[in-house]
KEKE-3310 file (N, C-alpha, C; in steps of 0.2 Angstrom, whole numbers, plus 5000, padded with zeros to 4 digits):
npx = (5284:5272:5280:5278:5264:5257:5261:5257:5245:5243:5246:5238:5224:5223:5216:5213:5216:5214:5217:5210:5208:5194:5187:5183:5180:5181:5189:5190:5191:5190:5190:5179:5171:5166:5169:5164:5165:5162:5174:5168:5160:5170:5175:5190:5202:5211:5223:5230:5244:5248:5256:5261:5252:5243:5227:5217:5203:5192:5181:5165:5154:5142:5140:5143:5160:5171:5178:5194:5211:5226:5237:5254:5262:5273:5271:5276:5279:5270:5259:5259:5263:5258:5248:5244:5248:5242:5227:5229:5231:5221:5210:5209:5210:5224:5228:5240:5245)
npy = (5026:5037:5040:5030:5028:5039:5040:5027:5032:5041:5037:5025:5032:5038:5046:5042:5052:5057:5070:5079:5086:5090:5094:5105:5104:5099:5087:5077:5062:5050:5035:5029:5038:5054:5068:5082:5097:5112:5121:5134:5140:5140:5151:5156:5148:5140:5141:5135:5134:5123:5118:5101:5097:5104:5115:5115:5127:5126:5137:5146:5152:5155:5147:5137:5132:5121:5112:5103:5093:5089:5082:5080:5076:5060:5057:5057:5063:5069:5079:5091:5102:5103:5103:5117:5123:5118:5121:5137:5138:5136:5146:5148:5157:5152:5153:5152:5152)
npz = (4787:4786:4773:4764:4765:4761:4745:4744:4742:4735:4721:4723:4722:4709:4694:4678:4665:4647:4638:4621:4609:4596:4581:4584:4598:4612:4622:4636:4640:4654:4662:4666:4663:4648:4645:4636:4628:4617:4607:4607:4618:4626:4639:4644:4649:4664:4675:4686:4696:4709:4726:4721:4709:4700:4695:4686:4680:4668:4661:4654:4643:4646:4659:4674:4678:4675:4686:4686:4692:4692:4697:4703:4709:4712:4695:4678:4667:4659:4642:4645:4642:4628:4627:4629:4620:4608:4614:4610:4598:4594:4597:4611:4629:4640:4651:4666:4681)
capx = (5277:5270:5280:5273:5254:5256:5265:5250:5239:5242:5244:5228:5219:5222:5209:5219:5213:5218:5211:5210:5203:5192:5184:5180:5178:5186:5185:5192:5189:5193:5190:5170:5166:5168:5168:5164:5164:5159:5177:5165:5156:5174:5180:5195:5205:5215:5227:5231:5247:5248:5258:5259:5249:5237:5222:5212:5196:5186:5177:5163:5150:5134:5138:5147:5166:5171:5187:5200:5215:5235:5241:5261:5267:5274:5271:5280:5281:5268:5260:5253:5262:5257:5239:5244:5251:5234:5223:5229:5231:5212:5207:5206:5211:5224:5230:5244:5243)
capy = (5023:5041:5043:5025:5027:5044:5039:5023:5035:5046:5030:5021:5036:5046:5044:5045:5056:5057:5078:5078:5095:5085:5094:5109:5103:5097:5081:5070:5054:5047:5026:5031:5045:5057:5075:5085:5104:5113:5125:5138:5139:5140:5158:5154:5140:5143:5135:5137:5131:5122:5114:5091:5100:5109:5114:5119:5125:5130:5143:5144:5157:5154:5139:5137:5133:5113:5111:5095:5092:5090:5077:5080:5068:5052:5052:5058:5069:5074:5082:5099:5111:5102:5107:5123:5126:5116:5128:5144:5136:5134:5151:5148:5161:5150:5159:5148:5158)
capz = (4785:4783:4764:4762:4767:4759:4740:4738:4743:4731:4716:4720:4722:4702:4689:4674:4660:4641:4632:4615:4605:4587:4576:4588:4603:4618:4626:4641:4642:4660:4665:4667:4657:4644:4646:4629:4626:4611:4611:4603:4622:4631:4636:4644:4654:4669:4674:4696:4700:4717:4729:4720:4706:4696:4694:4678:4677:4664:4662:4649:4644:4650:4660:4679:4679:4679:4687:4682:4696:4685:4700:4698:4712:4708:4692:4674:4664:4656:4638:4644:4636:4621:4626:4631:4612:4606:4615:4610:4591:4596:4600:4616:4630:4644:4658:4668:4688)
cpx = (5274:5271:5277:5266:5256:5258:5260:5243:5234:5241:5238:5224:5219:5218:5213:5214:5214:5211:5212:5203:5205:5187:5179:5174:5185:5183:5190:5190:5193:5190:5182:5168:5170:5165:5165:5162:5166:5166:5173:5162:5163:5174:5185:5196:5211:5218:5234:5238:5246:5251:5257:5254:5247:5230:5219:5206:5192:5182:5172:5158:5143:5136:5142:5155:5166:5178:5191:5205:5219:5237:5248:5261:5263:5273:5273:5279:5274:5262:5254:5255:5262:5252:5239:5245:5240:5227:5224:5229:5221:5208:5209:5212:5213:5229:5234:5247:5249)
cpy = (5032:5046:5036:5024:5033:5042:5034:5028:5038:5041:5029:5026:5041:5042:5049:5048:5060:5064:5075:5085:5089:5089:5099:5108:5099:5094:5076:5066:5051:5039:5025:5033:5047:5063:5078:5091:5106:5121:5133:5143:5137:5147:5156:5148:5141:5138:5136:5130:5128:5116:5105:5092:5105:5111:5118:5120:5131:5134:5147:5151:5161:5150:5138:5133:5126:5115:5103:5096:5089:5085:5081:5078:5063:5048:5056:5063:5071:5077:5091:5102:5110:5104:5111:5125:5123:5120:5134:5141:5137:5140:5150:5148:5153:5155:5153:5154:5154)
cpz = (4782:4773:4762:4760:4758:4746:4736:4738:4737:4721:4715:4719:4714:4695:4679:4668:4653:4635:4625:4612:4599:4584:4582:4594:4605:4622:4629:4643:4649:4660:4662:4664:4652:4645:4638:4630:4622:4612:4608:4612:4627:4631:4638:4649:4657:4673:4682:4699:4710:4719:4725:4712:4702:4695:4686:4680:4669:4661:4654:4647:4645:4659:4667:4676:4678:4680:4683:4689:4691:4691:4697:4703:4709:4701:4685:4671:4660:4647:4639:4640:4629:4623:4627:4625:4608:4607:4610:4602:4588:4596:4607:4623:4636:4647:4661:4674:4693)
residu = (THR:ILE:PRO:LEU:ILE:LEU:PHE:LEU:SER:VAL:LYS:TRP:SER:LYS:ASN:LYS:SER:ASN:TRP:GLU:LEU:ASN:ASN:GLY:GLU:LEU:ILE:ILE:ARG:PHE:ARG:ASN:ARG:THR:ASP:ASN:TYR:LEU:ILE:LYS:ASP:ILE:ASN:HIS:ILE:LYS:SER:LEU:THR:ARG:SER:GLY:GLY:ASN:LEU:TYR:VAL:ILE:HIS:PHE:HIS:ARG:LYS:SER:PRO:LYS:ARG:TYR:TRP:ARG:ASN:LYS:LEU:PHE:ALA:SER:ASP:ASP:ASP:ASN:SER:LEU:LEU:HIS:GLU:ALA:LEU:LEU:ALA:HIS:SER:VAL:GLU:TYR:PHE:LYS:MET)
# end
């Protein structure tokens, strides 16, 4: 029963997001909110690999960092590598750790 409980808790707690780079802005859309960041305000982004997912930490020049969790448990492949390439194309430093 524990594997079933783990599976259902992960499925029900998912908060899908859509990350987009557009006109010098990083836009992160969730079902109930949208976060916008100007590329020029971002110092760098770290992708910290953890068991079950990645923690993205967006470091800014003058503000506190923002953190986003990417769950990989029971999830299909996503466009993580495309996001990495797009950020590098926009001169955003991206570190995988």
